[in-house]
N, C-alpha and C positions, 0 to 999 in steps of 0.2 A: 435608401434616401440619403442624399448628401446633406452636410451641415447647412448649406445655404438654402436648401429646400425644406428643411424641417420647420414645422409650425408648432405653436404651443399645444394644440390639441392632439398632436400625433403621439403614438406610444413611445417614440424615441426620446421625448422630453418629459419632464416630471410634473406637469401641472396637476395631473389627476392623482398623484401619489398621496397617501395618508400622512406621511411624515417627511420632514426635510431631508432626512438621511436617504430615504427611498427616492425622493425627487432628485437629489444630487447624483445618485447612482444612475438614474434614468437619463439625466442630461449628459453625463460622461459617456454612456453607451451611445447616445444619439448624435452628439457633436464633439467627439474626442479631440479633433484637430482645430476646433474653433478657439480663438484667443479668449481666455477667461479673465485674466488679470494682467495689468501692466502698470509700471510706475510712470509718473508724470513725464520723466525724461526718456522713457522707453528703454532704459538700460536693463530692465528685468521684465520678462514676459512669461506667462504661464498659459499653456493651452489647458483645456478642461482635463485632458488625460494627465498632464504634468501636475496640475492642481491636485487632482485625486491622488497621485503618487506621493506628493509632499504631505497631504493630509494623512495618508496611511502611515508614513514614516513618523510624523509627529505624534499620531495617536498611539503607535506602538511604544514610543519613548515615554509618553505619559502613563500608559498602562503599566510599564515596568516600574514607574514610581508609585503605583498603587491607585491611580485615578480610576474610579469605578462608577457605575450608573448612579445618578443622583448627586454625585459630588459637585460642589460649586467651585468654579475656577474664575478668578477675577482677571480681566484684561485691561491693563493701563497702557494702551498703544495708540499711536496716531494712525491715520488712514494709510495703511501700507499693506503690501501683500501678506506679510506675516500675520496680520490680524485675521485675515480670511482663513488662512491655513490653521492657525491656532484655534479659532472659534469652531471651525468645522471638525477639527480633530477631537476636541472635547465632546462635541455633539455626537461624533462617531462612536465614542465610548459610552454614550448614554448619560453623559454629564451635563451640567448646566453652566455654560460659559456666560459671563455677563461683563459689560463694559463699564469702566469708571471714567468720568469726565476728566480730561486733562487739566482743567482749571481747578480741580479740587485740592484743598490743602491736606496736609498729612492727617490732622484729626478727622476730617471729613472722610478720607479714604479708610481710616481705621474703623470709623463707625459703620461703613458699608461692609467691611470684612467681618466685623463682629456680627452684624445683622444677618448676613448671608451664610456665615459659617464656612467661608471659602477655605479650601485646602491648599490652593496654589494661587500665586500671583505671577502673571506673565507681563513683562514690561520691557522698556528699552532705555538706552543710556541717558536720554534727555530727562528722564524722571528719577535718576539715581539719588539725588538729594531728597526727593519727596518720599521715596519708598524706604529710605534708611530708617531703621528701628521700628518698622511696622511689625505687628504681631499677627500671625495667622492662627486660626482655630484648627487644631488637629492637622498640622501641615503634612502634605505628602512629600516625602523626600526632602530636598533642599528648601522647599517653600517658595523661593523666588526664582523664576526662570527668565533669563535675558535673551532677547533677540536683537539682531542688528548691531552687536557690540557688547563690550564688557560693562557690567554693573557690579560694583563692590558688594560682596556677600551673596551674589547670585551665581547660578550655574548657567552657562550658555546652552541654548537649546541644541545647537549643533554638536556640543560635546556629550550630550546624553546618548547612551547606547540605545539602539532601536532594534531589538530582537523581533523575530516574527511574532505576530499576535498569537496568543495562546488559544487556538480554536477560532470559531467564527466571531465576528464582531457582535457586540450587543445589538439587539433589535428594539429600539425605542418604540413605544406605542403613541398613537395620536394624542392620548390623554396625558402623556408625560411632559413635564416642564422642559422647555427648550432654552429659555433665558429668563433673566430678571431684568426688567426695565425700572430703574429707580426714578420715581417722580421728581419733578424739579424742585419741590419743596417751597412753593411760594408762600404757603401759610403754615408750615411746620416741617419737621424732619422728613426727609424722603422716605417713601414706602416702596418696597420691592414688589412690582407687578409681576405675577407669575403668568407668563405666556407659554402655551403648550405648542407642540408640533401641529396639532389640529388647528389652533388659532392661526399660526403662521401660514399654513396651507390654505385655510379659508380666506385669509386676507389676500394671498397671492391670486387665487381664483377670482376674487371680487375685483381687484385692480385690473386683472387681465380682461375682464368683461367690459370695462369702461374705457381703458386706454389701449391704443394699438401698439402692442408689444410683440408682434409676430416677427419671426425671422431674426436676423442679426440686429441686435439693439445695443447701442453704446450709451453708457452712463458714466458720470464722474462722481467719485466718492469724496466728499469734502466736508460734510457736516459731521458732528461727533457720532461715533458708532453707539454711544450710550443713548442716543435719541432714536425712538422707534421708527421715525421716518427714514433715517439713513439706513437702518438695519433692513428695512423693507426694500428700499430702492436699489441699494448696491450690494446687498448680501443675500437676503432670503429670496427675493424675486429672481435674481440671476441663477440661483440653484434650481429653480423650477423651469426657467425659460431660456437659459443659456446666454445671458448677456455677456458683453465685454465691459469690464469695469476698469477705469483708469483711476489710480489712487492719487489723491491730492492732499498731502499732509499739511499744507498751509492754505487755509480757506481764502487768504488774500490773493492766491494765484488762480482762483477759479475762472476769472474773466479771460486771462491770457490762455489758460488751458482749454477753455471752451472754444476759443478761436482756432486752436490746433486740433482738437478732438472732433468738433462738430457733433455733439451728442444727439441721440435720437429722442431722449426724454430727459427733462431737467426739472428737479424739484428744488426750491429754495425758499427760505423764510422771506417775508416781505422786504426786509432790509436788503437782501441780496438783489432783488429786482429793482428796488429804489436806486441802489448804487449803480446797477447796470444801466438804468435809464439815464442817470447823471453822466455816466461814462460815454454813452452814445451821444447825448446832447453836447457834451464838451468836444467830442470829435467832430461833430457837425459844425460847431462854432469856429473851429480852427481851420475850416476849409475856405478857400478863396471864393469870392463871388465869380460867376453866378451859381457855382455848385452848392454853396451854402443855402442860397435861396431855394434851389430846386428841392433839396432835402427837407428844409423847413416847411415849404409849402405842401409837400407830399404828406409829411407827418401831420400838419395842421388839418388838412382836408380829411385825413383818415380819422383823427381824434374827434373832430366835430361830428363826423358821421356815426362813430361808435357811441359817443356821449348821447347823441340824439336817440339812437336805438335803445340805449340803457335807460334814458329818461322815460321812454315810452313803455318800458317793461318788456321789451322784445328779447327773445333768446338769440344770442349771437352765433353766427357761423363764421368760418374762416373768411376773412375779408378778401375780396377780389378787387384790388384797386384798378383804376382806369389805366389805359396805356401810358398816359403821361407820368404816372407815378410808379408803375410796376417795376420798371427797370432800376430806378434809383433805390427803391426799397429792397429789391433782391440783392443789390450790391451791399447795402447796409447790413442786412442779415448775414450775408456770407462773411463780411469783415469781422463780425463778432461771433461767428460760429453758430448762428441761430438758423441757418438755412436748411438744415436737415432735421429739425425738431418735428417729431410726430406728435409730441405732447409736451406741455409746459404747465407746471402747477406751483402753487404756493399754499402755505398753511402755517399753523402754529400761532398766528396773530392776524388781526384784521388787515386787509389790503385796501388802501384808498382807491376808490373807483377810477379816478383819472389816471392812476399809475397803470392799472390793468388796461384801461382804454388806450394808453400810449402803445403798449405792446400789441394789442389787437390792431392798432392803426398801422404798425409796421409789418403785420403779417404773422405775429407770434400769438397763437390762441391761448393766452394765459388764463387758466381757470383756478378756482380755489377748491381745496380739499379741506375737510374738517374731520378730525378724529382725535383720539386720545391714546395714551399708552395703554390704558385699560381696555381699549377696543382694538388693539394691535394696529393702531394708526388709521383704522377704517372708520367710516361713519357716513359721510356724504361726499359727493364728488361732482365735478363739472367736466363732462366729456367734451371732446372736440365736436363742435356743432351743437352743443347743448349748454353753453356758458350763458349765465344771466348775471351781469355785473351787479355787485352789491349783495350777492348771495353766495353760499358755499356749495351750491348744487343740490341735488336730490339724494335721498338715501341710496347708498351703494348696494349692489346685489348682495343678498344674504344678511342685510341689516334691517331690523325692525326699529322704527323710530316713532315716538309720539311726544307731544308737548303736554306737560302737566298743567294743572290749573294756575300755578304760579309762574308759568312760562319756562320752567326748567325742562331741558331736553333729556328724555329717557331713551335708552338704547338697549336692545338685547339681540342675541343671535350667536352664531358660531365663532365670531371674532372676539367675543367677550372673554376677558381673562378668567383664569381659574380662581384667582383671589389675590390678596396681598400676603406676601411671604411672612409667615409667623404672626399674622394679625387677623385672626378670625373676627375680632370685634369690629375692626375697620371694614372688613369684607361684608359683614352683615349689615353695617350701616350704609354701605354704598350700593349693595344689590338687594332689592326687596324680595319677598317670598315668591313673587311671580317671575323672578328672573330679570327684572328691569334694572339696569344700571343708571343711577342718578348722577348725571355728569357734572352738575354744578354750573353748566353753561345755560344761558337763557336764550331763547330764540322763538321764531314764529315761522310757520309754513304758509306760503302763498297758495293760491287756488290750483297751481300746477305742481305743488309738492316741493318747491324750492325752499330751502331753509335760509332764513336771514338771522344771523347772530345778533343778539342784543348786548351781551356782555356776560361776565362772570357773576354768579349769584351773590358772591361775597364781596364784589368790587363795585357794584352799582352805586353811583353818586345820587343822593337825594338832597337837593339844595334846601335852603331855609324856606323856600316857597313851596316845597313839596314836589318839585319837578324831578323825575327820574332821568338819569343820563348814563350812558356807557362811557367811562373814561377811555377805554381801549379804542373806540371808534373815533373819538376826538383826537387822541394821540396819533392815530394813523394819518389823519389829515395834516397834523402838524409836521410829522416826519416827512410826509410826501411833499410838503411845501418847500423843503430845502435839503440838499444832500449834506449840509453841515450838521444836521441833527442825527445823532446816533440813537438817542432815547429822549422821550418826553414823558413826564408824569403829571397828570392833571389832578389838581386838588380842588375840592368844592363841596364835599359832603357836609351838610348842615351849615353851609356858608351862603352868603347872598349872591356870590358870583364865582366863576372859575378862574384860577390862576394856574400857571404851569412852571414846573422845574424842567430845565433843558440841559442835556449833556451832549457835548459835541463829539464829532468824529475827528480825532486828531490828524489823520491823514488828509481828509478833505480840507480841514482848517489850514494846514500847511500848504497844500496845493493851491488854495484859493487866495490866501492872504500872505503867504511867505512863511519860511521856516521859523521865524521869530514871533509869529503872531500868537496872541493869547486870547482866551475866551472873553476877557473883559475889555478888549480894545474897542474903541468907538466905532470903527468901520464894521467890526463883527456884530456889534450890537445893532447897528443900523440895518445890516443884512437880515438879522434875525427878526427885527421889528417888521420889515417888509414881509418876511415869510409868515409870521403870525397873522398879519393882516390878510394875506392870501388865504391862509387856512380859515380864518374867521369868515371870509366871504363864502365859504362852502358849508358853513355850520349855521344851525339855527341860532337866533339871538341868545337864547338862554344857555347854549353850549359854548359860546365864544369866550376866548381868553382875554381877561381884562389887563392882567400884568403877568410878567414872567421873570424868572431868575435863571441865569446861566451858571451852571456848576463850574468851578475853577478847574476841576480835574474830571477825566472820563470816569464813568461808573463801570465797575468790573465785578465779576463773580468773586474775586479775591477780597474786595472790600465789603462784601456782604450785601451790596445794593442790587445785584443781579443774580439770577439763578444761573447754573451752568449752561442752560439753553438761552441765556440772555434775556429772560423775562424779568420784569420789574418785581422787586420785593417791596411792595408799596409801603408796608408798615415801617420797614427799616429806612426807606428813603424819606418818609415823612418825619420820622424821629431824628434822622441825621440832619435834616434841614428845617427843624422845628422853628428856630429863630427867624430864618429867612421867610418861612411861610407867614408867620405872624406879621412880619414887616411888610409883606406884599399886601396884606389886608389892611393893616394900619394906615398905609399911605393913601387909601381911597375912602377912609372913614370921614 
């Protein structure tokens, strides 16, 4: 069977393997000449056979340094081919590779090294200042290994001797830990989630049942590899199904790269899709009449149709526009690299219904996924032809899900983590004696088994009148109302009404109002006032925003107001803006 004819269920590929190592080997045997990894500019490419050869060389070099089964190896690398090689090489040795967020400070990285007991750190020149003076526990050999250039105090990977492996490679078992995913730490220090080979393979089989990933599949790697979603999409699933992964080290390049790659599957957090919608709409606005009118009319007709279906609670199928719209929408999708998508998904935060409706209207069947690091990224999913807007889909294959009396979502199954690294107390608190993981998310199931998220158990706003509200859902509407908004934080717990703290996207601000524009400018404030009014029109009266404040600077992980996955650290934001919050309420007393 040729590479082009191979399918995920065939013995040539690795979907049925018990471990990622065996899946990788099966894929190499099945499609050795298929392209596995490429750089964004195409200057470096690896077939699956070449990928395997580099993994073997790297593994032999690391083995010579003393890396052994169970050893933890930290990877502070951008989305580049060397990440895939290094991670797979450590895995080949039975070790536990784990990724470190590029936005972490030196003390944060040191905390992870201490917690994990890492013996090696692999990094690249752009992080030279950050890794300086880090201390490893029981380092193997030189301690720090550099790829892609020199790092002071580190040994270059290509300079390490690579003797033949001493005997056969280790054979990890399905129950062995394959990685640590450190939680984002919205309410405390990150915990290391221990995921096993069995977890990763169960997740791969679950995703493959829901999403059409057969044959040659192209994906782009652009989210941090420390995030469980990116590990699945562009690293673990390719090992089992033989994808071609294009590495995108700068997430800002994703839109231009998508137009070049034409991916088969695309996953992005809601902000990625919101900005893509704004990019598409800006391109349409720049067209001359009557082209502009033709595109706008086609999108408007589709959006109205989708919103009507969503309002009626109908499950959406891929939209088949009429002949007057089909041609212009096909050109639109092709221009942005969306014309060959077999699946498109979002997750990690709520998606405003009208944003998803926009993409359905242009023929991109965008669905929501829900999962956590502790469940290997799996949980619920929205397959093509089974999307219900406003929900995150139905329980994925292999996932048991139920709703507790207080609306907390409970999950169990083969995707569930082994536990928190070195934290038996936290593990016992999260997983009850019957094996149910208490997710901390609140939700409700409709009559057809679709899950609607309500919010995080620890984040629900209860106003002074006793009304419960989800800040995340309100924030999703605010962000969707204007591309200017990078983040919104709703305040209202024990208060008579809601106010919002807004942080702007500096790139959109400059593109819209000029390079000298500032968040406090009158024109910017007027635009945001209009956006808040549009969002309020979509919200219940009790949820609406009465006043807002615009932060003078963007929020970042470095200032402690966001997690590395760009989630809000609500307590820190509220403390940082305490005076502003009180002023917002005082003004309407």
